[in-house]
C-alpha positions as CSV (number, residue, x, y, z in Angstrom):
1,M,8.1,-10.8,6.9
2,N,6.7,-14.3,7.0
3,K,3.2,-13.5,6.1
4,R,-7.1,-19.0,-2.3
5,L,-10.1,-18.6,-2.4
6,I,-11.4,-18.2,1.0
7,A,-15.3,-19.0,0.7
8,A,-17.9,-18.3,3.5
9,T,-16.8,-21.5,5.3
10,F,-13.7,-19.4,6.3
11,L,-15.9,-18.4,9.3
12,T,-16.1,-21.6,11.0
13,V,-13.1,-23.3,12.9
14,F,-9.3,-22.4,12.5
15,S,-6.0,-22.2,14.4
16,S,-5.2,-21.1,17.8
17,V,-1.5,-21.3,18.9
18,F,1.0,-18.5,18.9
19,W,2.7,-18.4,15.6
20,S,5.6,-16.3,14.5
21,C,6.2,-15.4,10.9
22,D,8.1,-18.6,10.0
23,S,5.8,-21.0,11.9
24,S,4.5,-24.2,10.4
25,T,2.0,-25.8,12.9
26,Q,-1.4,-25.0,14.0
27,K,-4.3,-26.2,16.4
28,R,-8.1,-25.5,15.8
29,E,-10.5,-23.2,17.9
30,K,-14.2,-22.7,17.6
31,V,-15.3,-19.1,17.0
32,G,-18.5,-17.5,16.8
33,K,-20.6,-16.8,13.8
34,A,-20.0,-13.4,12.1
35,P,-23.0,-10.9,12.7
36,E,-26.0,-10.6,10.1
37,I,-25.1,-8.3,7.0
38,K,-27.1,-5.2,7.4
39,E,-27.5,-2.3,5.1
40,P,-24.3,0.0,5.3
41,E,-24.4,2.7,7.4
42,M,-23.7,6.1,5.8
43,L,-20.1,7.1,5.9
44,K,-18.8,9.9,8.0
45,S,-15.5,9.9,6.3
46,P,-14.7,11.3,2.8
47,A,-14.3,8.8,-0.1
48,F,-11.1,6.6,-0.3
49,I,-10.0,6.4,-3.9
50,A,-8.8,3.0,-4.7
51,D,-7.3,4.0,-8.0
52,S,-5.2,6.3,-6.2
53,A,-4.0,3.8,-3.8
54,Y,-3.3,1.3,-6.4
55,K,-1.2,4.0,-8.3
56,Y,0.9,4.6,-5.2
57,T,1.4,1.0,-4.8
58,A,2.5,0.4,-8.5
59,A,4.8,3.4,-8.0
60,Q,6.6,1.8,-5.2
61,V,6.9,-1.4,-7.3
62,G,8.3,0.3,-10.2
63,F,11.4,1.6,-8.3
64,G,12.4,-2.2,-8.0
65,P,12.7,-4.2,-5.0
66,R,13.0,-1.9,-2.0
67,I,16.1,-3.6,-0.3
68,P,18.0,-1.8,2.2
69,N,21.5,-0.6,0.6
70,T,20.0,-0.4,-2.8
71,E,19.3,2.6,-5.1
72,A,15.7,1.2,-5.4
73,H,15.4,1.6,-1.7
74,V,16.7,5.2,-1.4
75,K,14.7,6.5,-4.4
76,T,11.5,4.8,-2.9
77,G,12.2,6.5,0.7
78,D,12.7,9.9,-1.2
79,Y,9.3,9.3,-2.8
80,L,7.6,8.4,0.4
81,I,8.9,11.5,2.2
82,A,8.1,13.7,-0.8
83,K,4.5,12.5,-0.8
84,L,3.9,13.0,2.9
85,K,5.2,16.4,2.7
86,A,3.0,17.1,-0.3
87,F,-0.1,15.8,1.6
88,G,0.7,18.3,4.6
89,A,2.3,16.1,7.1
90,T,5.1,17.0,9.3
91,V,7.8,14.5,8.4
92,T,10.2,13.0,10.8
93,V,13.1,10.6,9.3
94,Q,14.9,8.1,11.7
95,E,18.2,7.1,10.0
96,F,19.8,4.2,11.3
97,E,22.1,1.2,10.9
98,S,21.3,-2.3,11.8
99,M,23.0,-5.6,11.4
100,A,21.0,-8.3,9.6
101,F,21.1,-11.9,10.3
102,D,23.6,-12.7,7.6
103,G,26.0,-10.0,9.0
104,T,25.2,-7.2,6.4
105,M,25.1,-3.7,8.0
106,L,21.9,-2.2,6.7
107,K,21.4,1.4,6.1
108,M,17.7,2.0,6.7
109,R,15.0,4.9,7.4
110,N,11.9,5.0,9.3
111,I,9.6,7.5,7.7
112,I,6.9,9.3,10.0
113,G,4.4,11.9,8.7
114,S,2.3,13.5,11.3
115,I,-1.0,15.0,10.5
116,N,-2.3,17.7,13.0
117,P,0.8,17.4,15.1
118,D,-0.5,19.5,17.9
119,A,-3.5,17.4,18.8
120,K,-3.4,15.6,22.0
121,K,-5.4,12.4,20.9
122,R,-3.5,10.5,18.3
123,V,-3.9,7.4,16.2
124,M,-0.7,5.8,14.7
125,L,-1.2,4.1,11.3
126,A,1.9,2.0,10.1
127,A,3.3,-0.3,7.4
128,H,6.4,-1.5,6.3
129,W,8.1,-0.2,3.2
130,D,11.1,-2.6,2.4
131,T,10.8,-5.6,0.4
132,R,12.1,-9.3,1.0
133,P,15.5,-9.7,-0.6
134,W,14.9,-13.4,-1.5
135,A,12.0,-15.2,-2.9
136,D,12.9,-18.0,-0.4
137,K,9.5,-19.7,-0.6
138,D,9.6,-20.0,-4.4
139,Y,10.4,-23.1,-6.7
140,Q,12.6,-21.2,-8.9
141,R,14.8,-17.9,-8.7
142,K,14.9,-18.2,-4.9
143,D,17.9,-16.1,-4.4
144,E,16.4,-13.0,-6.4
145,P,14.4,-10.3,-4.7
146,I,10.5,-10.0,-5.1
147,D,8.6,-7.2,-6.1
148,G,6.6,-7.0,-2.8
149,A,3.5,-5.5,-4.1
150,N,1.5,-6.8,-1.5
151,D,4.2,-7.3,1.1
152,S,3.9,-4.4,1.6
153,A,3.6,-1.7,-1.0
154,S,0.0,-2.2,-0.7
155,G,-0.3,-1.1,3.0
156,V,2.0,1.9,2.1
157,G,-0.2,2.9,-0.8
158,I,-3.4,2.8,1.3
159,L,-1.7,5.1,3.9
160,L,-0.5,7.5,1.3
161,E,-4.1,7.7,0.0
162,I,-5.5,8.2,3.8
163,A,-3.0,11.2,4.0
164,R,-3.9,12.7,0.7
165,V,-7.8,12.3,1.3
166,I,-7.5,14.0,4.9
167,N,-5.2,16.8,3.4
168,G,-7.7,17.6,0.8
169,A,-11.0,17.2,2.9
170,K,-13.1,20.2,4.1
171,E,-13.7,18.4,7.3
172,K,-10.8,16.7,9.2
173,P,-10.8,14.1,11.8
174,N,-10.8,15.6,15.5
175,I,-7.4,13.8,16.1
176,G,-3.9,13.7,15.2
177,V,-2.7,11.0,13.0
178,D,0.8,9.6,12.8
179,I,1.5,7.7,9.6
180,V,4.8,5.5,10.1
181,F,6.7,3.8,7.5
182,F,8.9,1.1,9.2
183,D,12.0,0.0,7.3
184,G,13.9,-3.4,7.5
185,E,10.9,-5.6,8.4
186,D,11.4,-8.4,5.9
187,Y,14.9,-9.1,5.9
188,G,14.5,-11.7,8.7
189,Y,15.9,-15.3,9.1
190,D,13.2,-18.1,8.1
191,E,14.5,-21.3,9.5
192,S,11.9,-23.4,7.5
193,T,13.5,-21.7,4.0
194,Q,16.9,-20.8,4.9
195,H,18.3,-23.7,6.7
196,D,21.4,-23.4,4.5
197,K,22.3,-19.9,5.9
198,V,23.7,-18.9,9.3
199,N,21.6,-16.8,11.5
200,K,24.6,-14.6,13.2
201,L,21.8,-12.9,15.5
202,A,21.0,-16.0,17.2
203,N,21.0,-15.8,21.0
204,S,21.7,-12.1,20.7
205,G,18.4,-10.9,22.0
206,T,17.5,-9.3,18.5
207,D,14.6,-10.4,16.5
208,T,16.0,-10.7,12.9
209,W,12.4,-9.5,11.6
210,C,11.2,-6.0,12.3
211,L,14.2,-4.3,12.6
212,G,12.8,-0.8,12.1
213,S,10.1,-1.0,14.6
214,Q,12.7,-2.6,17.2
215,Y,14.7,0.6,16.6
216,W,11.5,2.9,16.6
217,A,10.6,1.3,20.1
218,K,13.8,2.0,21.6
219,N,14.1,5.5,19.8
220,L,10.6,7.2,19.7
221,H,10.5,9.7,17.1
222,T,9.1,12.0,19.9
223,P,10.3,11.7,23.4
224,G,7.5,9.9,25.5
225,Y,5.3,9.2,22.2
226,K,2.2,7.1,22.8
227,A,-0.8,7.1,20.7
228,D,-4.4,6.3,21.8
229,Y,-4.1,3.2,19.5
230,G,-2.4,2.1,16.3
231,I,-3.4,0.1,13.0
232,L,-0.8,-1.8,11.2
233,L,-1.5,-2.7,7.4
234,D,0.5,-5.5,6.1
235,M,-0.5,-7.5,2.8
236,V,-3.8,-5.9,2.6
237,G,-4.5,-5.3,-1.1
238,S,-4.6,-9.0,-2.7
239,K,-7.5,-10.6,-4.6
240,T,-7.7,-13.0,-1.9
241,A,-7.8,-10.6,1.0
242,K,-9.4,-11.8,4.3
243,F,-8.3,-10.6,7.7
244,A,-8.6,-12.5,10.8
245,K,-8.0,-11.5,14.6
246,D,-4.7,-12.6,15.5
247,A,-3.7,-13.5,18.9
248,S,-1.0,-10.8,19.2
249,S,-3.6,-8.1,18.5
250,R,-6.2,-9.9,20.7
251,N,-3.9,-9.8,23.7
252,Y,-2.6,-6.4,23.2
253,A,-5.6,-4.4,21.8
254,S,-8.9,-6.1,21.7
255,H,-10.5,-3.1,22.1
256,V,-9.0,-1.9,18.9
257,L,-9.8,-4.9,16.9
258,N,-13.4,-4.6,18.0
259,K,-13.6,-1.3,17.0
260,V,-12.1,-1.7,13.5
261,W,-14.0,-4.8,12.7
262,D,-17.3,-3.2,14.1
263,V,-16.8,-0.3,11.7
264,A,-16.0,-2.5,8.8
265,D,-19.3,-4.5,9.4
266,K,-21.3,-1.4,9.6
267,I,-19.9,0.1,6.3
268,G,-20.3,-3.0,4.2
269,Y,-16.7,-4.5,4.5
270,G,-17.6,-7.5,6.8
271,E,-16.6,-10.0,4.3
272,Y,-12.9,-9.0,4.4
273,F,-12.9,-8.3,8.2
274,V,-13.9,-12.1,9.5
275,H,-14.6,-13.0,12.8
276,V,-12.1,-15.6,13.2
277,N,-9.5,-15.8,16.0
278,T,-6.0,-17.1,14.6
279,P,-2.6,-17.5,16.0
280,G,-0.4,-14.7,16.9
281,I,2.0,-13.4,14.7
282,T,5.4,-11.6,14.9
283,D,5.1,-8.4,13.0
284,D,5.8,-4.6,13.6
285,H,2.7,-4.2,15.9
286,D,4.5,-6.4,18.5
287,Y,7.3,-3.9,19.0
288,V,4.7,-0.9,19.0
289,N,2.8,-2.5,21.6
290,Q,5.9,-3.1,23.7
291,A,6.5,0.5,23.4
292,G,3.2,1.3,24.9
293,T,0.8,2.0,22.0
294,P,-1.8,-0.8,21.7
295,M,-1.7,-1.6,18.2
296,I,-3.5,-4.3,16.0
297,D,-2.5,-6.0,12.7
298,I,-4.7,-6.1,9.7
299,I,-2.9,-8.7,7.7
300,E,-4.2,-11.4,5.3
301,Y,-4.7,-14.8,6.7
302,N,-5.3,-18.1,4.6
303,P,-6.2,-21.1,6.5
304,L,-5.5,-23.5,3.5
305,T,-2.0,-23.1,3.9
306,N,0.4,-24.6,6.6
307,D,2.1,-21.2,7.7
308,Y,-0.7,-18.7,7.9
309,F,0.2,-16.9,4.7
310,A,-1.4,-17.0,1.2
311,P,0.5,-18.9,-1.6
312,Y,2.1,-15.8,-3.0
313,H,4.0,-14.9,0.1
314,H,7.8,-14.5,-0.4
315,T,7.6,-15.6,-3.9
316,H,7.7,-14.0,-7.4
317,Q,3.8,-14.1,-7.3
318,D,3.8,-11.2,-5.2
319,N,3.5,-8.5,-8.0
320,M,0.9,-6.0,-9.1
321,N,-1.0,-9.0,-10.9
322,I,-2.4,-10.1,-7.5
323,I,-3.4,-6.4,-6.3
324,E,-7.2,-5.7,-6.4
325,R,-8.5,-2.3,-6.2
326,R,-11.7,-3.5,-4.1
327,S,-9.5,-4.9,-1.4
328,L,-7.6,-1.8,-1.2
329,K,-10.9,0.1,-0.9
330,A,-12.2,-2.2,1.9
331,V,-9.3,-1.6,4.1
332,G,-8.6,2.1,3.2
333,Q,-12.2,3.2,3.7
334,T,-12.6,1.3,6.9
335,V,-9.4,2.7,8.4
336,L,-10.4,6.2,7.3
337,E,-14.0,5.7,8.8
338,V,-12.3,4.6,12.2
339,L,-10.3,7.9,12.1
340,Y,-13.5,10.1,11.3
341,R,-15.6,8.2,14.0
342,E,-13.2,9.5,16.9
């Protein structure tokens, strides 16, 4: 998917037009100040272990780029299924084929792990587990695949740790949790970097991005499935991590945004979850929202670039060197706390 140092001034004035993943223009919008920093509240959730999430992130990268139709992709998918089962989740696998913008038929899997499957009230947590086949924003080796450590092994790693923590906790959350790993999110056509390629899906009505969530939205893993709300994690573990309120999330699920950002403020992670309104972004949450579950996107925003994303985005810099345990902890503990406050 199209996804520096951001100081406290990050909380002042920023963009406000709808942006898809490959946009490059922006306008400014004033936003309010963040609330005063207070002493963090006592946690209701068990401890989220950042070292564990880091390990799960590194394990995915260790398989190699998770590109559909490759051995690394198959091995990673098998690893995720095995981990979810080991953590007590009921696993459903959606196998499907979809044509990419370049005409390649991709064999893919959406992997769903359900915790407390009989609970009526449910929260959906999601991340994509595939990687970009090209470093099309890089200055060299542009046609080689990237590691995708942050985009989006970090999100998957956090969700695996959440599953592990819940499974081992004496007290469980009072809800059902569905962890969804979407495939085929990052095989899209970026007209700003791939103008030499032909988009064979143009005018077809099919988005070249988010192939897995598009499939899921049309083929729900449980007939009539609808969670109370959802949280998507995408690029959540870098050293420069700051998360803003994108327009798509505000339009579809403002109450969820307020809930998550409020919890982050209360437990001491407000420096990550900043009170800034940003342009919308096409990501897997769009298709989940269209399927009836209000979902937000926790995704890194960098106001110092022209396309929303940090400089490592879709380059070979997206490797384990940019992953920081403290960022993993901030996101993982916040999401876990949200679940335990239900």
